[in-house]
N, C-alpha and C positions, 0 to 999 in steps of 0.2 A: 244566544245561538244554541246553547246546550238544551234549553227548555224546548225550543222549536224542534230540535232533533228528537228528543224524547217523545214529544207530542206526535210527530209523524211516525215514529217507530211503534208507538203504542196502539195506533189505529188498527193495524192488522191483527193484533192480539185481541182487541175488543170485538172486532168483526168475527173472528174465528170463534170466540167464546159464544157470541150470540147465535151464530150458525149451528154450532154444536148443540146448544140448548134447544133451539127450534127443531133441529133434525131429530134429536132424541125424543122430544115430545111427540113429533109426528110418527115416529116408529112405534112408540108406546100406544098411541091412539089407533094406528093401523092394525096392530096386533089385537087390541081389545075389540075393534069392530069385526075383524075376521073371526075371532073366537066366539063373539055373540051373534054372528050371522047378519050383522047390519052393514049397509054400504058405508064407505068412508065419507062420502060427501052427502 
């Protein structure tokens, strides 16, 4: 039961970490595109 509780509570941490990683990369790419005058897409 403890393992299941830890597993369920760990998912929000994993999801938040991935979201922060992707969001940070997106911001870096958007700034680089704006700086170089290229469209983001």
